[in-house]
N, C-alpha and C positions, 0 to 999 in steps of 0.2 A: 154115223156119228154117235158117240155114246151121250147119255143122258147128262146134262149140265148139273153137277152139283157143287155145293159150297162147304166148306168147314164150318163148325158152328160158330166159331169166331167171325169168319166172313159174314154168315148170314146174319148174325146178330148185329154186325155194323150196317149191313144193307138194310135190315129193318129199321134201325134208327134213322138211316137216311131217308127212307120212304116216309116214316113218320114226321120227321122234321120238315120234308116237302109238302106233305099234306097239310101241316099246321101252317107253314109259311105262306106258301101259295096259293092254297085252297080254303084256308082258314077253317079247316075240319081236323078234327081228332080222329085218328085211326089206331086201333088196337094192334098189338103184337101179332095176334092170330091172323086178322085181316091183311096186315102188312106181309106177313109170311105168305099167306095164299096168293096174294098178288105177285109176290117175287117168284112163286112157283110157277104161276101161270105165265109170266113174261119169260121165265128161264125155259119153260117147255115151247111156248108158242112163238116168241120174237127171238129168243136167245140163237136159234140157229142161223136167222139173218145177220146177227153181228158176227157170229162165229164164221160164217162163209165169207163175210166182208174181210174179216181177220186173215183168212186163208188166201184170198185174192191178193190183199195188199202185200202179204209175205211172198207170194208168188211173184208178184211184180218186182219186188225189191231183189228177190234172187236173180231174176231174168236181168235186171238191170246190172247187178254185180257181175254176173257171169259174162255179159257183153263187155263191160269194162275190162274184166281179165283178159278176155279175147283181144282187145286192142293192146294191152300191155304186152301180151305175147308176141303179137305182130311186130311191136317196136322192137323187140329182142332179136329178130331175124336178122341173120347176117346177108349181106349182099354176095351174090355168086356171080362167076364169070364164066361165060361159055366160050 
């Protein structure tokens, strides 16, 4: 898996969300540098868990759809006489 990176716009939005969370939920101020440091930590250390979960969920969805297609194909089969 490659390193998780965000565009500058995405990172700025995430930083604002972290700062808002700290302010509203923890009643603490957090600077942009600290918020960015925290985001980088989570992206590196926790991000792979979310990434892998996303892959697992996508794989499950594809498996379900392929199974559905298999049933639809079976419904198209013609009866044969011997």
